[in-house]
C-alpha positions in Angstrom: -0.2 -0.5 -0.2 3.2 2.2 -0.4 3.4 2.7 3.3 0.2 3.6 4.1 -1.9 1.0 6.0 -5.3 2.2 7.1 -7.0 1.0 10.3 -10.5 1.7 11.5 -10.6 5.1 9.8 -6.9 6.3 11.1 -4.1 5.9 8.4 -0.6 5.7 10.0 1.8 6.9 7.1 5.3 5.6 7.6 8.7 6.5 5.3 9.8 3.3 2.8 12.7 3.2 5.6 10.2 2.5 8.6 10.1 5.5 10.1 6.7 7.6 11.2 5.8 10.7 8.8 6.1 13.9 10.7 4.5 17.6 9.4 7.0 20.4 9.7 6.6 23.8 11.2 3.1 25.6 10.3 4.7 27.7 7.1 1.3 29.6 6.3 -2.0 29.8 6.3 -4.3 30.4 3.3 -6.7 33.5 3.7 -9.2 35.3 1.7 -9.9 38.6 1.3 -12.1 40.9 -0.6 -8.8 43.1 -1.4 -5.3 42.0 -1.2 -3.4 45.8 -0.7 -6.4 46.5 1.7 -5.7 43.6 3.7 -2.3 43.9 4.2 -2.7 47.3 5.0 -5.1 46.5 7.5 -2.5 43.9 9.2 0.5 45.6 9.1 -1.0 48.3 11.5 -2.6 46.5 13.9 -0.7 43.3 14.0 2.6 44.4 12.3 2.4 41.8 9.3 4.7 43.3 6.4 5.2 42.2 2.9 7.3 39.1 2.1 9.7 40.4 -0.6 10.8 36.4 -1.4 7.4 36.1 -2.6 6.2 38.8 -4.2 6.5 37.0 -7.8 2.8 35.5 -6.7 1.0 38.4 -5.7 2.8 40.6 -8.7 2.8 38.5 -11.7 0.3 35.3 -11.2 -3.3 35.9 -11.8 -5.1 35.0 -8.4 -1.6 34.4 -6.2 -1.6 35.3 -2.7 0.6 38.1 -1.0 2.5 36.4 1.8 2.6 38.5 4.6 4.4 38.0 8.1 5.1 39.1 11.5 8.0 37.0 11.9 10.7 38.0 9.2 9.0 35.3 6.9 9.0 32.3 9.0 5.5 31.7 9.6 3.3 33.9 7.0 -0.5 34.9 6.1 -0.8 34.1 2.2 -3.7 36.7 1.5 -5.9 35.4 -1.4 -8.3 37.5 -2.9 -11.8 36.1 -3.2 -13.3 36.5 -6.6 -16.1 34.3 -8.7 -13.6 30.9 -8.8 -13.1 31.7 -4.6 -15.7 33.1 -2.9 -15.3 35.4 0.3 -14.8 31.9 3.1 -13.7 33.2 6.6 -11.4 31.2 8.4 -13.0 30.4 11.0 -11.2 27.6 13.0 -8.2 30.1 14.3 -4.6 30.4 14.2 -2.7 30.7 16.9 0.4 33.0 17.2 2.2 33.3 20.5 4.8 35.9 21.5 6.7 37.1 24.3 5.0 38.3 27.6 6.4 42.0 26.9 4.9 41.8 23.6 1.8 40.2 24.7 1.5 43.3 27.6 1.8 45.6 25.0 -0.9 44.6 22.7 -3.5 44.3 26.2 -2.7 47.1 27.2 -3.2 48.9 23.3 -6.8 47.9 23.8 -9.8 48.8 22.9 -8.9 49.7 19.6 -9.4 48.6 15.8 -9.1 45.2 16.4 -12.5 43.1 16.9 -13.6 39.5 18.8 -15.1 37.2 16.7 -18.7 38.9 17.3 -17.5 42.1 15.7 -16.9 43.9 19.2 -13.9 46.1 20.2 -11.4 43.3 21.8 -11.0 44.4 25.5 -8.4 43.7 28.3 -10.9 41.6 29.9 -11.2 39.4 27.0 -7.8 37.7 28.1 -8.6 34.1 28.3 -6.6 32.0 31.2 -5.7 28.8 29.9 -3.7 28.0 32.9 -0.5 27.2 30.6 -1.0 30.3 28.3 -2.7 33.3 28.6 -5.1 34.6 24.8 -6.9 36.9 23.6 -8.9 35.3 20.5 -9.6 38.3 17.5 -10.4 38.6 13.8 -9.4 40.7 11.4 -12.3 42.9 9.4 -12.8 39.9 7.2 -14.4 37.8 9.6 -10.5 36.4 9.8 -9.8 34.6 13.4 -6.8 34.2 15.0 -5.7 33.6 18.7 -2.8 35.7 20.2 -1.2 33.7 23.1 1.8 34.2 25.4 3.1 30.9 27.6 5.0 33.3 30.4 2.2 32.5 32.3 3.4 33.8 35.7 4.7 36.9 34.8 1.6 37.9 33.0 -0.2 36.6 35.9 1.6 39.7 38.2 2.6 42.4 35.5 -0.7 42.8 33.6 -3.7 40.5 35.3 -3.2 41.7 38.5 -1.5 45.2 38.3 -4.2 45.9 35.5 -7.2 44.6 37.7 -7.9 42.6 34.4 -10.6 39.9 34.8 -10.1 36.8 32.8 -12.4 34.7 30.8 -12.4 30.7 31.8 -13.4 28.2 29.6 -12.8 25.3 32.2 -12.5 25.4 36.3 -8.9 25.4 37.1 -9.6 22.5 39.0 -10.0 20.8 35.9 -6.5 21.2 35.1 -4.9 21.1 38.6 -6.3 17.4 38.5 -3.7 16.4 36.0 -0.6 17.2 38.4 -0.1 20.8 37.3 -0.4 23.6 39.3 -3.3 25.5 39.9 
């Protein structure tokens, strides 16, 4: 079966050398927007993304090609595809998470409210902070409904320097006791 075996709906892939195949790092995410230039300007102004020059030929020379933008020098990109007749505007709603250091996360939180909204279209507020016990996060959306998460794993520093200092009341999606029951500090 060319290294692939099916068992009860699951696929187990192996290379010809007997090793299990492993996906690489996240490279890019396809994002559909009505106007690539307008979207790129919004992402630059509000989230620090810049066009990746190495991939500019796709947007400039290939009909329907993506405009690649990045906030980390091109290691991870958003590929902005312009919605049109053959490619309808379908917002990416499963969410893509980006992780930042504590200083960047704190600066983002203290810039709220601003022009960044949550998935319902309401201006993101500092108290929209989510406590996931291991990390802190904000769920946000671009003006076209594409969803993102911004998180940081510097849990204790954010708890002290942002949550306590700024009097933020974070959201929780499960009881702290559930996390503690796995032998993790709560």
